[in-house]
N, C-alpha and C positions, 0 to 999 in steps of 0.2 A: 504493500500500500504506500502511496505517496501523495494522495489527495484527501485532505481532512477538512472537517468542519467542526467547530466547537460551539456547543450550546452551554451557556454558563449561568449559574444562579448567583447573582450579585450579592444576595443576602448571606450566602455561604462563603463566597470569595470576595471579601472586601477589597475595593479598589482594583479588582480583577488581577491581582498580583500573580496568583498561580496560573490563571488563564493565559496571561501574557508570557509567562515562563514556558508553558507548554508550547504555545505558538512559536516562540523564538527557537526552541529546541528542534521542533519539526522543520522549521525553515532552514536552520543551520545544517540540517541533514538532507537538504535538497528537496523537501516536500512543500506542497502548497497547503496553506491553512488560512481559513477565514473564521471570524468570530461573530456570534450573535448572542446578546444578553437576553434572557427570557424575562418577559414582563407579563403580568396578568392583564388580559384584554377582556373588557366587559362584554362587547359584542363583536361579531365578525366571524370569518370562516375558520379561524384558529384561536387557541386559548392562550398560549404563551409564546410560541415560536412560529414565525412566519416561514412556511416551507418554500415559498416562492423565492426567497433570498438564497436558498441553498443551490449551489451549482449542480447541474445534472450529472457531471462526471465525478462527483464526490464518492469516495470509496468507503469512508467510515465517518460516522458522526460521534464525536467524543462529548459526553454529557457530564458536566461538572456540577456536583451538588450532593445528591443522595438518591435514594429510591424514589422519593416524591418527584424530584426534578426529572428523573428518567421516565417515570410514568407520564408526566406531562408532555415531555418531548416525544415519546412513543406515539401518543395519540395524535399529535400535530403533524408528524412527519412520516407516518406509516405508509402513506401512499407514494412516498418517494422510493420505497423499497431499498433503503440503505441501512446496513448494520449499525447498531448502536453499541458503544462501549461506555459503561458508567464508571466514573471516578467518584468515590465516596468522600465527601468533605464533611459529613455529618456523623450521625450515629450508626450503629450496627445495621447493615442492610443485606438483603439477599440478591437484589438486582444489580446494584453498583458494585462490581467485583473488585475494583482496584482501590487501595487506600493511598493516603498521602505518601507513605514511605515507598510505595511500589510504582510510582508514576513513571519514572524514566525507564526502568526495566520493561514496563508494560509498553511504552512507546517504541522501544527497541524491537520488541516482539512483533508489534504491528507492522513496522517498517520491513522486518525480515520475513513477514508472511507466516509467522509461527502462531497461528490462532485457529479457532474453530468458530463456526456460526450456528447458533441454535435458533430454531423457529418456534415462536410462542403463539398459541392460539389467543384470539381476542373475542370479545362479545360485541354484538350489535344490539342495542336496546331501544325500543320505541314505546313511548307512553301514549295511550289512546284514551279519549273520552268519547265513547261511542265509536264512530268511524273517523273522528277528527284526531289528527296527530298533534299532541301538545308539545312534544319534544323528542329528540333522539340523539344518540351519540354512540361512540365506541368506548370500550374499556379493556385494558390489559389485565388488571388485577381483579376487580369485582364491580358489581352493581348492587347497591344496598337500598332496600326499600324500608323505610322506617316512619316513625311519627314526626309530626311537625308541631312545635309549640309545647303545650302542657305535657308534664310527665305522666303518661298513661300508656297502657298497652293498646295495640291496634289489632283488629281482626283481619286476617289474611285468608284469601281463598287461592289455592294453588292448582295449576293445571299443567299437564305434560302432554305435548302434541295435541292439545285441544281436549284431552280427557281429564276429568276432575280427579285430583290426587287427594287433597285433604284441606282442612281448615283448622286454624288455631289462632289463639291470641298470643302475641309476643311483642317485644319492643321493636322487632324488625326482622328482616330476612336478608341474608347475604347470599348472592348468587356469584360464585367464585370460579375463576379459571384455575388450572393447575398452578400457574405463576402466582396467583393471589392466595393460594392455599396456605402460605406461610405468613399471611398478613392478618387482616381483621378476622377472617374465617377461623384461623387457628386460635386466636384469643377467645373466640366464641365457642370453642370446643370442636371445631371441624378437623378433618383429617389432613395430614401433610401428604401432598401428592407430588411426584416428580414433575418439574416444570415443563418438560417436553412431552408430557402425556397429552392425550386428547380426551377430555371429559369435563363435565359440569358438576359443581358441588353446590348443593343447597343447604345452608346452615341457618337455623333460627337463632335469633338473639334473645336470650332470656325468655324462652317459651313458658307459658303458664299451664303446662301439662307435663306429666312425668314421662310420657312415652314418645316424646318428639326428639329425634336425633337428626344428624346430617344425613343426606341422601346423595349418592353419586349417580349421575346419569351419563349415558353416551354423549359425546360432543354434538351429535347430530340432532339430539332432542331439543324441542322448542319449549321453553319454560314461560308460563304466563302467571303473573301474580296480580290479584285484584284486591283493592282496598275494600274491606267490608264495612258494615255499619258500626257506629260507635256504641258505647256501653248502654246508652238509653235509646238506641235505634235512631240516633241523630246522625248528621253528616260528619264523618271523620276526616281529618286532614292528615295527609302523609306527604312523603317526599321520596323521589328516586335520585340517588347519587351515583355518579359514574367516576370510579377511581378516586373517590373522596373529593371531587372537584365540581364538575357540572352538576347542577341541581335542577330537577323538574318537579314542581309542586303537583300533588295529586289529592283527590278527594274520594269519598265513597263512590264506588262504581267504576272508577278509573282503573285501567289495566296497563301493565307494562309487559311487553313481549320481548323475551331475551333469547337470542340464538347465536350460534357461532358466526363470527364475522367472516367476510370473504377475504379479508386481509390478515396478515400475520406480522408480528414484530420480530425483527431479526436482532439477536443479542450476540455480541462478540464474546467468546470465552477464551481466556488466555492460560488458565492454570491447569487445564486438562484433568481436573479432579472430577471424580464421579459425584453425583448428587448426594449419595450417602456420605461421602467424605466431607463435602461442604456442609451438610446438615449437622454432622457430628461436631465440626469445628464451631458452627454458629451456636449450637446448643450448649457447648462447653463455655463459650464466651458470654452467654446471656446471664 
C-alpha cells in the first residue's frame, strides 16, 4: 500500500499532533496521504466524514480515535469499499486494533503488504409508521430499540421473516451483528460471536420475565420489532438507535425492519491473531 487517507477524531488527538506525525511518516516513505477531521453533521448525506473528499485510488483509510470513531467512519465510507485500519487513542477496544505504542510498526506492515482484510456484515434498518418510512440507516455494531423519556419499560412485539416470534416488556432490545456482539449486547448478557461470522443476535435489555434470553438467527433472516402499547394502553414513545448515533423516534404501532445490508465493512488486520487469542487478551485486560 502507498495511498492512504486519515480520518481523525480531534477530541482524541488534540491539535492533530499524532495525525500529522503519521502523515509525515507515510510521506517520508514515499506514500500519498490526505487528512480529514471528523465532525458531527446534523443533516446531510453523511454523519461525520465526507466520503466525496476521499480519492478513488485510496488503498487504506486509517481511522484515529477509538471504536466509536471507527464505527462512525465505517458507516460514512462503506460505499467506497476501502479497508479501514483503526488506531486506538482511547480506551480498550475490539475494532481499533493498533494502540499508540504500535503505530509505526503497524504503518510499516501496511506499506510492506503484511496484512489481512476481514469483511464484516452490517445491518440495514428502516423505521415505518404504516407504509411511511420515518427513517433508515446502516449499522456495523447494532441497532437498539428502547424507551424515550421517562424511566419505564416498553412493550415489544417481535417478528422473524414476517412470522410472530414473541412479546415482552423490557427496557429495550439490541439487534446485534457479530462485530457488535462484544459491545452493548455483551453487557446485556448476549453471547460473544466471532466477528467474521454471519448471523443476527437479538438480546433484550433488562426483560421483565424470567425466560427471555438472547436468540441467534441466520444472517438472512429479517427481524421486525414493533413498539407496543404503554402500561395503561396509552401511546408509548420509543427510539431506534443505529450504532449509538443516528436516532429515529418511534411511537406505539411503529415498526423497525432490520436485515443484512448489501454492503460490508472491510477491516485491516495486522496481528494475524485468531479471534480466540484476541478475546482472551481483551478479557484479561478488562
